[in-house]
C-alpha positions, 0 to 999 in steps of 0.5 A: 716751508712756504712753497710745496716741496715736490719729489718724483720717482720712477718705479721700474716694473718687475725689478724687485731689487729696486722696489722700496727705493722711493719709499725709503728716500721719502722716509729719509727726506721726511725725517731730515725735514722734521716731519712728525714720526707718526706721519713718517711711519704712515706715509712710508708704509703706504708708499711702500705698498704702492711701490710694490704694487707698481712693480708687481701689477703695473709694469712700473709707474711714476710716483709724485709727492708733494710736501706741505705744512698740512699734508704729505700728498702721494700720487701713483700713476701707471699705464698697467692693465688697470683694475676691473673690480676695485671693490674686490681688489680692496678686500684683504687677501685678494690678489692677482699676483703670480705664483712666482711673485708669491714665491718671493714673499709678495702678493698676499693681497694686502697692498691696497688695503694697507695703502688705505689703512695707512693714509688719512685720505685714499682715492683710486681711479682705474680703468681696465686697459688704461692704468690706475691712479692712486692718491694718498694723503697723510694729514699733519 
């Protein structure tokens, strides 16, 4: 792999029937390309959590992935409501998900903590009213 391979996904908001499509596609692509199984596992889990957050909280968004011999780099961008208190949102169990979302089995407050846990590098930028950008890297 000489040039980075770039993948892009659009995640529709409030569409739980399509939630997980991007992470599943990434997982299959990484397997096909022969990436290490532990890196595939970590990237798939981290991206799935991010994808679900885009559906639940942000009204959808974009996912950009860059594959290099050194890392699986994932960037999630949305124009959602933003996160007013990132430190609070990073606490396990904290959630702003609606009761309807929780009744579907989502919104347990583990999305952001799991994104950080399953990536080797994790960066989050958010401004209320301006959306959120999350960068996650799984190093090889």
